[in-house]
Structure formats: C-alpha cells, structure tokens
N, C-alpha and C positions, 0 to 999 in steps of 0.2 A: 891303140890310140883312137879316140872317137873321130868319126868322119862328119859329125854334125857341125854346122857352123857355130863358132863361138857366140855365146850370149853376151852382148855388150849393153851396159847400162848407162854409159855416158862418156863424154870426152871433155877434158879441159886442154885447150891447145897450148897454153903457156901458163906455167905455175912456178913461182919462186919459193913456195912455202911447203911443198910436199916432199922435197928432198933437200936437206940442208946444204946450202952452198951451190945448188944446181938449178938451172933453168930447164924445166922438163914439161913434156906433155903427160897428162894423166889419163889412162884408159881404165874405165870402171867396168868391172865384170859384174853381171847381174846374178843375184842369188846369194843367200847366206843361210847356213844351217842353224845359226843361233838367233835369238831374239833379245838382244841386249836391251835392258830397260832404258838406257840413255840414248839409244840409236837416233841420230838426227838425219839419217838417210833411209827411212823405212821403204821408200819406193825402190830401193835396190835389194830388198830382201827376197823378192820374187824372182824366179828364174825365167825372166821374160826380157826380150830385146826392148830397149827404150825406143819410142817413136822418134824418127828423124835422125838417128845415129847411123853413120855409114857402116856398111858391113866390113868385115875384117880385111878382105882384099883391097877395098877402097881406102880404108884407113892406112894400110901399109903404103899404098901409092901416095897418099898425102904426106906420110912421114918422109918419104924420099925427097919431098920439096922443102923439108925442114932441116936438112943437113946444113951444118955450120950456123944454124940459128938456135938449136936446142942442144943441151948437153946429154940428155937422155930421156927415157920413157919410164914412167911409174905405172905399174899395174896395181890397181886398188879395187875396192868393192863397196858394199857387199863383202864377200870373201873371195878374193881372186883365186885361191887354190881350189875352189869349187869347180872351176873350168877345167875339164879333162885335157883340153888342148893347150893349156897354159905353157908347158915346156916348149912346144912347137912354136907358139907365139913369141916367147922370149927369144928363141933361137933366130927367128926371122928378123926381129928387131936388132939383135946383136949383129947379124949379118949385114945390116945397113950401116953399121958403124956406131950405133948409139950405145951408151951405157944403159943398164936396166936396174930398176929398183922395184921392190915389192912391198906393199902394205898388207899385213896379214895378222890374224889372230891365232894362227897356228892350228886351225881345226882339222887339218889333214896332214899329219906328219910325213907320211910316205910321199905325198905329192910335193911337199916342201923339200924333202931330200932330193927328189929328182930335179928340182929347179935350182938348188943352191949353187952347183958348180958354174952356173951361167949368170948369177946375180952379182951386182956390184955394191948393193946396199939394201938393207931391210929395215922397215919400220914395223916393230913388233908390238902389238897391242896386248898388254897384260891387264886383264879385267879386275883381278882381285887376288887374294891368296888362292893358290891353286885348289886348295880344299874347299874354297867357298865360291867357286866359279858359277855354280848353278843359280845362285841368288842374283847374279847379274845377267847371265846368258839365258836362263830358263831351261837349260839342257843338262840333265845329269851326266856326269862323266866328262864334261867339256874341259875341266881343269886338267885331267890326265893327258888329253890330247895336246893341250897347250904346253904343258910341262915337257912332254916328249919333243915337241917342235922346238922349244927353246933350247933344249939340250943339243939337238941337231945343229941349230944355228950357232951356238957357242963353240961347238967342235969344228965348224966349217971354216972358220977364219974370215968369213964375210963380214964386212963392216955393218954395224946395226945400232939402232937405238931402241930401247924399250920405253913405252909410254903408257900411262894409265889415266883414263878419264875418271874424274873424282866428283863425288857428291856425298854430303854427310849421311844420307840415307843408305848409301852403298858401301862407304868405307869410313869408319871412324878414324880419328887421329891415331889411336892405338893400332888399328889395322894397317894404316899406312906405314907406320914405323915397322911393324912386323913384316909387311910385304917388301919394303925397301931392304930390310936386313936379309930376307930370303934371297932376293935378287942379287944383292952384293956378294953374298956367300957363294952363289952359283957362278959368279964371274962377270956379271953385267957391269959394264963400265960407264955407259952413257944412258941417262934416264931422264924422263920428263913427266911431270904431272900436268894435266890439262883440265881446266875447269869445265864442268858440264855446260853444254849449250842447249838452251831451251828450244831453239828453232828446230822444227821438224820432229821433236820428241813427242811420242804418243803415250807416254806414261804420266797420268795426271798427278800421281803422288810426287814425282820428281819436279814436275812443272810448277806445282803449288808452292814448293819450297826452294826458292832460288838460293844459290850458294852464298853464304855470308862472307863479308869482307875479311873476317878473321879466321876463315877456314881455308886450309889447315892453319893451326896456330904457328906463330913464328918459331917457337921452340921445336915444333915438329919439323918444320922446314929446315932448320939448322942441322938437325940430326940426319935427316934424309940426305941433304946436300953433301954432308961430310963423308958419305959412303960411296960416292961415285966420282969418276974422273971429270965428267961434265954433268950438270944438272940444270934443269929449267922448270919454272912454274909458269905455265901459259894460261893467261886469262881468257875468258870466253869472248 
C-alpha cells in the first residue's frame, strides 16, 4: 500500500444525483489513464491535488460532522481506481458508518476487485462496444480492462448501474443497439444513456456538432429500453 497522500481533485459536500436515491458527498480522485473525447472534467485528468481541497485526514474529520446528514460517500474522478490508497480510504469511510459508492470506468480490474467487498453501489461507465473503446478513450486495450472489470462487478453481487455517454460521432444508433444487446447478454439489468455535455469538453469535433433532438431514434430507444430492468435517457 502506498504511503503517499491521496491525490484529491475536488469535493461536492451534498449531492442527490451521483447515487440514485441517496444524499452523498462526492470525493473526486485526481488523475485518469484515459483521454475520453467527451470528457467534461479535463482538469481531473492530471495526477495533481486541486488547490484549496482539504487533505485526506481533514476531509475524514469533516465527514465525522456529516453523520446523520449524509447517506454515504461517492468516490469519483478522473478515475478513482487510479488512487492506490482507495481501499484504505473506503475502509475509513465505512468505519465512520457511511455507505460507499464508486464511479469508475473499470481501467484497473485488480484494484476494483480489492474494493468490491466494501462497496454498496457502483456507477460503471461503459464507453462503447468493448472492441471499439480506443476510439473514445484514445488508449489501445482499454476495452479489455473495462470488460474484465464489468465481469468482476457482475460476479460480486454489488448493486450497480451501467451508463454510456452518447454522441452520434461516437456511437451510431446501430452501435447503441449492439452495445445494449451485449450488456444485456452479460447480465446488466440497469442501464442509462446520457447525452454528451459540451461544457468542459476539449474535443472540437464533438463540440461543433451538438446532439440532435432525434438522436437516438425513438425506435432505437424502445429496443434498448426493452432489454433492461430499468432504463433512463438523461438529457444534457
């Protein structure tokens, strides 16, 4: 286990939208190994502490004052699994009596496996068909890591939702249908599509082409929705 202080990228003290049905604090881990074209938090890609963010001991002390006010704590990023001390951090928060959730793209399957026994919920970002990940992440082989992580998550019994950020330059309607079929066959029950958000994105090609109101097509949405226990299309 690393002895270096955790690299923290930000804090949201109260959030009702990062963990369905829960009021949570969100702790952002700094750093990400991928460079997703649609990323709207590029400031979190670098492995650097954000200015003005409390260090981890101070943040833990603050969480002590939030008991009976928060349901839990969400670790997000960047890519939260990039932090080698994440299992230790999750354990410390659990010891305070909070439930813990994780937002991840699954870049580090072994680290996810170490965290899963302590997690109460996971928001798992699926970028594209696993064979096509590099066109979104810019990193060859990223789809294989994500596929392995999803397999670990499915086997763990931990509650989770898969979600995909969509833009017609990244996923056609046909690709969305193929992706939803692949996820449903694997056993994913809860799925969401979320429209690309231009704010913060540094990819000019995506920003020049806002998502059309008829994307995805209604017929596509009907087929996708039919494959899951719960489904949501989230607008930008």
